[in-house]
C-alpha positions as CSV (number, residue, x, y, z in Angstrom):
1,M,-26.3,65.1,66.3
2,K,-27.1,68.4,64.4
3,R,-29.2,69.4,67.2
4,L,-26.8,69.0,70.0
5,L,-23.9,70.7,68.7
6,P,-25.1,74.6,69.4
7,I,-25.7,73.5,73.2
8,L,-22.1,72.3,73.5
9,L,-20.9,75.4,72.1
10,A,-22.7,77.4,74.2
11,L,-21.4,75.4,77.1
12,I,-18.1,76.0,76.4
13,M,-18.2,79.4,76.1
14,A,-19.3,80.1,79.2
15,G,-17.0,78.1,80.9
16,C,-14.0,80.0,79.5
17,G,-15.7,83.8,80.4
18,P,-16.2,86.5,77.7
19,V,-14.9,86.2,74.3
20,E,-13.9,89.0,71.9
21,A,-15.6,89.1,68.8
22,V,-13.1,89.0,66.1
23,P,-14.2,91.8,63.3
24,A,-15.2,90.4,60.0
25,A,-13.4,91.2,57.1
26,E,-14.8,93.8,55.4
27,E,-16.4,92.8,52.1
28,E,-17.0,95.2,49.1
29,Y,-21.0,95.7,48.6
30,A,-21.9,94.2,45.7
31,P,-26.1,95.1,44.9
32,P,-28.3,92.1,44.0
33,P,-28.0,91.5,40.2
34,T,-31.0,92.4,38.2
35,A,-33.2,89.3,37.4
36,T,-33.3,89.1,33.5
37,P,-36.8,87.6,32.5
38,V,-36.7,84.3,31.1
39,P,-38.8,83.6,27.6
40,I,-41.7,81.2,28.1
41,P,-40.7,79.0,25.2
42,E,-43.8,78.4,22.5
43,P,-45.0,74.6,22.9
44,T,-43.1,72.6,19.8
45,P,-45.6,72.3,17.3
46,G,-47.2,68.8,17.0
47,I,-45.9,66.2,14.3
48,Y,-48.5,63.2,13.7
49,R,-47.6,60.0,11.7
50,A,-49.7,57.3,10.5
51,S,-49.5,54.6,7.7
52,I,-51.7,53.0,5.4
53,G,-51.4,49.6,3.5
54,V,-53.1,48.9,0.3
55,I,-53.5,45.3,-1.4
56,G,-55.4,44.6,-4.6
57,D,-58.2,42.4,-5.6
58,I,-59.6,40.2,-3.1
59,L,-61.5,37.2,-5.2
60,M,-63.1,34.1,-4.4
61,M,-63.3,31.5,-7.0
62,T,-64.8,28.1,-7.0
63,S,-61.7,26.2,-5.8
64,Q,-61.0,28.5,-3.2
65,I,-64.2,28.5,-1.3
66,S,-64.0,24.4,-1.8
67,N,-60.8,24.6,-0.2
68,A,-62.0,26.8,2.8
69,K,-64.7,24.5,3.7
70,Q,-64.5,23.0,7.1
71,D,-65.6,19.8,8.7
72,D,-68.7,21.5,10.2
73,G,-69.9,22.8,7.2
74,G,-68.5,26.4,7.8
75,Y,-65.7,28.2,5.9
76,D,-62.3,29.5,7.1
77,F,-60.1,31.5,5.1
78,T,-57.8,32.9,7.6
79,D,-54.7,30.7,6.3
80,S,-55.0,32.4,3.0
81,F,-53.9,35.7,4.8
82,R,-51.3,34.5,7.7
83,A,-48.2,34.8,5.5
84,M,-49.2,38.5,5.3
85,Q,-50.6,39.2,8.4
86,P,-47.5,40.5,10.2
87,L,-47.5,43.1,7.3
88,F,-51.2,43.9,7.8
89,E,-50.3,44.5,11.4
90,S,-47.5,46.8,10.8
91,V,-49.5,49.8,9.4
92,D,-52.1,51.7,11.4
93,I,-54.6,51.1,8.7
94,M,-55.2,48.5,6.4
95,A,-57.1,48.5,3.1
96,G,-58.0,46.5,0.1
97,N,-60.5,45.9,-3.0
98,F,-63.4,43.2,-2.5
99,E,-64.1,42.2,-5.5
100,G,-67.5,40.3,-5.3
101,T,-70.5,39.6,-3.2
102,F,-71.6,38.6,0.1
103,A,-75.4,37.6,-1.2
104,G,-75.5,34.4,1.1
105,E,-75.3,30.7,0.3
106,E,-79.0,30.7,-1.0
107,A,-77.9,33.2,-4.1
108,G,-74.9,30.8,-5.0
109,Y,-71.3,30.7,-4.3
110,T,-68.9,31.8,-7.2
111,Q,-69.1,29.2,-10.2
112,P,-66.8,28.7,-13.0
113,R,-67.4,31.0,-16.0
114,P,-70.1,29.9,-18.0
115,E,-69.6,29.0,-21.7
116,A,-71.0,31.5,-24.6
117,P,-74.4,30.4,-25.7
118,A,-74.5,29.1,-29.0
119,P,-74.8,31.2,-32.0
120,T,-78.4,31.8,-33.5
121,V,-80.1,33.3,-36.7
122,D,-81.2,36.2,-34.3
123,D,-77.6,36.4,-32.1
124,P,-75.1,35.0,-34.6
125,N,-72.2,36.2,-32.2
126,P,-73.4,36.0,-28.6
127,K,-71.6,37.5,-25.6
128,Q,-70.1,35.3,-22.9
129,P,-71.4,35.7,-19.8
130,Y,-69.5,37.1,-16.7
131,Q,-68.5,35.4,-14.1
132,E,-70.2,35.9,-10.9
133,F,-68.6,36.2,-7.7
134,N,-70.2,35.3,-4.2
135,A,-68.2,34.4,-1.1
136,P,-69.2,32.8,2.1
137,D,-69.9,35.6,5.1
138,E,-67.2,34.0,7.1
139,L,-64.6,35.5,4.8
140,A,-65.3,39.0,6.3
141,D,-64.8,38.3,9.5
142,N,-61.7,36.4,8.7
143,L,-60.7,39.8,6.9
144,K,-61.2,41.5,9.9
145,E,-59.4,39.0,12.3
146,V,-56.3,39.3,10.1
147,G,-55.9,42.8,10.1
148,F,-58.2,44.6,7.4
149,D,-60.1,47.9,8.6
150,L,-61.3,48.9,5.3
151,L,-62.9,47.3,2.0
152,T,-63.5,49.1,-1.4
153,T,-66.6,47.7,-2.8
154,S,-67.5,49.7,-6.3
155,N,-66.1,47.3,-8.9
156,N,-67.6,45.4,-11.9
157,H,-68.6,42.5,-9.8
158,A,-70.5,44.9,-7.1
159,A,-73.9,43.6,-8.7
160,D,-73.4,40.3,-9.5
161,K,-76.3,39.3,-7.4
162,G,-78.6,41.8,-8.1
163,L,-79.4,44.9,-5.9
164,E,-80.2,42.9,-2.9
165,G,-76.9,40.9,-3.1
166,L,-75.2,44.7,-3.1
167,F,-77.0,45.6,-0.1
168,R,-76.4,42.5,1.9
169,T,-72.3,42.7,0.8
170,V,-72.9,46.0,2.7
171,D,-74.3,44.6,5.6
172,V,-72.0,41.8,6.0
173,I,-69.1,43.8,5.9
174,K,-70.0,46.3,8.4
175,A,-71.3,43.5,10.7
176,A,-67.6,42.1,10.5
177,G,-66.6,45.6,12.0
178,I,-64.9,46.4,8.5
179,T,-65.2,50.0,7.3
180,Q,-66.7,49.9,3.8
181,T,-67.2,52.5,0.7
182,G,-68.0,52.6,-2.7
183,T,-71.4,50.8,-2.6
184,F,-74.2,51.9,-0.5
185,K,-77.8,50.8,0.9
186,A,-79.3,54.4,1.2
187,E,-78.5,57.7,-0.6
188,E,-77.8,59.6,2.6
189,D,-75.6,56.8,3.4
190,R,-73.5,57.9,0.2
191,E,-74.0,61.5,1.2
192,A,-71.9,60.7,4.4
193,P,-68.2,60.7,3.9
194,C,-66.2,57.8,4.8
195,L,-63.4,58.7,7.4
196,L,-61.0,56.8,9.6
197,E,-58.2,58.2,11.8
198,A,-55.1,57.2,13.1
199,N,-52.6,58.8,15.2
200,G,-53.9,62.1,14.8
201,I,-54.6,62.0,10.9
202,T,-57.5,61.7,9.4
203,F,-58.1,59.9,6.0
204,G,-61.4,60.4,3.7
205,F,-62.0,57.1,1.0
206,V,-63.8,57.5,-2.3
207,A,-64.1,54.4,-4.7
208,A,-65.8,54.2,-8.0
209,T,-66.0,51.9,-10.6
210,F,-66.1,52.4,-14.8
211,S,-68.5,49.0,-14.8
212,L,-71.2,46.7,-13.4
213,N,-70.6,44.0,-16.0
214,R,-74.1,44.8,-17.4
215,H,-76.1,44.6,-14.5
216,D,-76.7,48.1,-14.3
217,G,-80.6,47.9,-15.1
218,E,-80.5,45.5,-11.7
219,L,-80.0,48.5,-9.8
220,G,-83.3,50.0,-11.0
221,D,-84.1,53.5,-9.7
222,C,-81.2,52.9,-6.9
223,T,-78.7,54.4,-9.2
224,W,-76.6,55.9,-6.4
225,A,-76.2,52.6,-4.9
226,A,-73.1,52.2,-6.7
227,A,-70.5,55.0,-7.3
228,R,-69.6,55.2,-10.9
229,L,-66.4,56.8,-12.4
230,Y,-67.5,58.4,-15.6
231,D,-71.1,58.4,-15.5
232,E,-71.3,61.0,-12.4
233,P,-67.8,63.2,-12.3
234,E,-69.2,66.0,-10.4
235,R,-71.0,64.1,-7.7
236,L,-67.5,62.3,-7.1
237,E,-65.9,65.4,-7.3
238,R,-68.4,66.5,-4.4
239,E,-67.8,63.1,-2.4
240,I,-64.1,64.2,-2.5
241,A,-64.4,67.8,-1.2
242,R,-66.9,66.4,1.4
243,C,-64.2,64.5,3.1
244,R,-62.1,67.4,3.0
245,E,-65.0,69.6,4.7
246,A,-65.3,66.8,7.1
247,G,-61.5,67.1,8.5
248,A,-59.8,64.7,6.2
249,D,-55.9,65.5,5.9
250,V,-55.6,62.9,3.4
251,V,-58.1,61.8,0.5
252,I,-57.6,58.4,-1.2
253,A,-59.4,57.7,-4.5
254,F,-59.9,54.1,-5.3
255,P,-60.7,53.8,-9.1
256,H,-62.0,50.7,-11.1
257,W,-60.7,51.1,-14.3
258,G,-58.4,50.2,-17.5
259,Q,-57.8,47.1,-19.4
260,Q,-57.6,43.8,-18.3
261,Y,-54.4,41.9,-18.2
262,A,-52.3,44.8,-19.2
263,S,-49.1,45.8,-17.6
264,R,-49.2,49.6,-18.6
265,Q,-51.6,52.0,-18.0
266,N,-53.5,53.7,-20.8
267,S,-54.1,57.4,-21.6
268,K,-57.8,57.3,-19.9
269,Q,-56.3,56.0,-16.7
270,E,-53.8,58.9,-17.1
271,K,-56.3,61.5,-17.7
272,T,-58.6,60.0,-14.9
273,A,-55.8,59.9,-12.4
274,L,-54.9,63.8,-13.2
275,W,-58.7,64.6,-12.6
276,L,-59.1,63.0,-9.3
277,A,-55.9,64.7,-8.3
278,N,-57.3,67.9,-9.2
279,A,-60.5,67.4,-7.6
280,G,-58.5,67.0,-4.0
281,A,-57.4,63.3,-4.1
282,D,-53.5,63.1,-2.1
283,A,-53.7,59.4,-3.7
284,V,-55.0,57.6,-6.6
285,I,-54.9,53.9,-6.2
286,G,-56.5,51.7,-8.9
287,S,-57.5,48.2,-9.7
288,H,-59.3,46.3,-12.4
289,P,-56.4,45.1,-15.1
290,H,-55.5,42.2,-12.3
291,C,-51.6,43.0,-13.2
292,P,-49.2,45.1,-11.8
293,Q,-49.0,48.3,-13.5
294,P,-46.5,51.2,-12.7
295,F,-46.2,53.9,-10.0
296,D,-45.9,57.4,-10.5
297,W,-46.1,61.0,-8.9
298,I,-48.3,63.4,-10.7
299,Q,-48.6,67.0,-10.4
300,T,-52.0,69.0,-9.8
301,E,-52.7,72.4,-11.0
302,D,-52.2,73.8,-7.4
303,G,-48.6,72.5,-7.3
304,R,-49.7,68.9,-5.2
305,K,-47.5,65.8,-5.5
306,V,-50.1,63.1,-6.0
307,F,-49.1,59.4,-5.4
308,V,-50.8,57.1,-8.2
309,A,-50.6,53.2,-8.7
310,Y,-52.4,52.4,-11.8
311,S,-53.2,48.7,-10.8
312,M,-52.6,47.1,-7.5
313,S,-53.4,43.7,-9.5
314,N,-54.9,40.5,-7.8
315,F,-54.1,40.2,-4.5
316,I,-55.7,36.7,-3.9
317,S,-57.4,34.7,-6.5
318,N,-57.5,31.2,-8.9
319,M,-56.7,33.4,-11.9
320,S,-53.8,31.9,-13.9
321,V,-53.5,34.4,-16.8
322,E,-50.1,35.7,-17.5
323,N,-49.1,38.0,-14.5
324,T,-52.4,37.7,-12.9
325,E,-50.7,35.8,-9.9
326,Y,-48.2,38.8,-8.8
327,G,-49.6,41.2,-6.7
328,L,-48.6,44.2,-4.5
329,F,-48.5,45.3,-0.7
330,L,-48.5,49.0,-0.8
331,R,-47.6,51.5,2.3
332,L,-48.3,54.8,2.7
333,D,-46.4,56.9,5.1
334,V,-48.1,60.2,6.0
335,E,-46.6,62.9,8.1
336,K,-48.8,65.8,9.5
337,S,-47.1,69.2,10.9
338,T,-47.3,72.9,10.9
339,D,-45.8,72.7,7.5
340,G,-48.5,70.5,6.1
341,I,-48.7,66.8,4.6
342,T,-46.0,64.9,3.3
343,M,-46.5,61.3,2.0
344,E,-43.9,58.5,1.3
345,A,-44.4,55.3,-0.7
346,S,-43.3,51.8,0.0
347,Y,-44.2,48.4,-1.6
348,L,-43.3,44.5,-1.6
349,P,-44.2,42.2,-4.4
350,T,-46.6,39.2,-3.7
351,A,-47.3,35.9,-5.3
352,C,-50.9,33.8,-5.1
353,I,-49.4,30.4,-4.3
354,R,-51.5,27.3,-4.3
355,Q,-50.0,25.1,-1.9
356,K,-50.4,21.6,-0.6
357,L,-49.9,21.7,3.0
358,T,-48.1,18.5,5.4
359,D,-52.0,17.9,6.7
360,G,-53.2,17.2,3.2
361,R,-55.2,20.7,3.0
362,K,-54.7,22.6,-0.2
363,I,-55.0,26.5,0.0
364,H,-54.5,29.4,-1.9
365,Q,-52.6,32.1,-0.2
366,A,-50.9,35.4,-0.7
367,V,-47.0,35.1,0.2
368,P,-44.4,38.1,0.6
369,C,-41.7,38.0,-1.8
370,W,-38.8,39.5,-0.3
371,E,-35.7,40.8,-2.0
372,D,-33.7,37.9,0.1
373,A,-35.6,34.4,-1.3
374,E,-34.9,32.7,1.9
375,K,-37.7,34.9,3.5
376,R,-40.2,34.0,0.8
377,T,-42.7,31.4,2.9
378,G,-46.1,30.8,2.9
379,L,-48.0,28.9,5.8
380,E,-45.1,26.4,5.2
381,P,-41.8,26.7,3.4
382,L,-42.1,26.9,-0.3
383,G,-41.4,24.0,-2.8
384,E,-39.2,24.2,-5.6
385,G,-42.0,25.0,-8.0
386,D,-43.7,27.8,-5.6
387,G,-40.2,29.2,-4.9
388,R,-39.7,29.7,-8.9
389,K,-43.2,31.6,-8.8
390,A,-42.5,34.2,-5.9
391,E,-39.1,34.8,-7.8
392,K,-40.6,35.6,-10.9
393,A,-43.4,37.6,-9.2
394,Y,-40.6,39.8,-7.4
395,Q,-38.6,40.2,-10.7
396,H,-41.7,41.1,-13.1
397,T,-43.1,43.6,-10.0
398,T,-40.3,45.2,-9.5
399,D,-39.3,45.4,-13.4
400,I,-42.7,47.4,-13.5
401,C,-43.0,49.7,-10.5
402,G,-39.2,50.1,-10.3
403,R,-37.9,51.9,-7.2
404,D,-38.0,55.7,-8.0
405,A,-41.8,56.3,-7.5
406,A,-41.7,53.8,-4.4
407,K,-39.0,51.8,-2.5
408,L,-38.8,48.4,-1.8
409,I,-39.9,47.3,2.0
410,D,-36.8,45.9,3.5
411,W,-37.4,42.8,5.6
412,N,-37.0,43.1,9.3
413,E,-37.5,41.0,12.7
414,E,-41.2,42.4,12.7
415,Y,-42.0,40.3,9.8
416,D,-41.0,37.2,10.8
417,K,-43.3,36.9,13.7
418,Q,-45.6,34.1,13.7
419,A,-49.6,35.4,13.8
């Protein structure tokens, strides 16, 4: 229709004779406006955010291993972590301290702690032997399945099954697809920085232990195989610096230190934390005391604020000494922008519950202890006694860790999904 209108108008004008043009009203001339250049905005600087979750000691003792044995002779530990899996999956990187070895079945799995030998004339006060830990290889695959990305292995049980057991532990963890640091199969492996990247932020990790439970001699000439906290401070400083040189935006140090069963850090831990912070660590996350210890923010010589968790306690074990059944899930939220790096800390108390399931199985499991008691559950709802233990874990841990250095993690529906 739009194309027919000009033709019809022409025919009408032709039939009516000439048409006088009507002069158009004069318009005042206005020159076209001069175009003002519009500046092209600079790109908005990128802001990157990533989170890392950390738990304490993963210990596999005799009854835990026995209860995880399957009818086919294999082992499955996944149910021990199912209640926590939604929290593991809520962070970009999940880390923990594996305290023990994967030395193989032939090396003997964890046995109860042996009694001290009888006194003799030559040794009237014999020392009680340390308990030695060795878990089935399936545990490594299970930890990967429930969400672990990093395991630290430098602790006082790293050499429980000798140098070969230490080497095999490294192999098994890496074969499961989990990054590992703190013990090493070759000196050049130790020289390579341990890095993980998430959402545009690169994290570097170092780990070191104060002791190897009198197994130092079993390392022979391979003293580099286990990072030591106090024996080689300059080397640990170089490892922190090497992470930074390799591009780490955030460096986290994992010292294995302190006094067992103590609910407060000692002065040596405080001095060591400050040393690690001044060496370049952005967070210091400790283990070994088997009990929760306080959080803090300390200031370095160059003015940085560094987060410290003095003890992450046990996460899962069969220990029953007072307060050793209470643990922590720690979350660090990191933001990177042109202004630098910022970090916020939050946490959730946990409890190690020994639960008998309706199908007759017995399992040790880590249970999240939310502020709302109704949200606290394991693989199955907690019984009255386990509910009281979860309440004690919540009260004790929040009394120790407070709400100033790190806030409590609030429950939301994301944590209610079934893994």
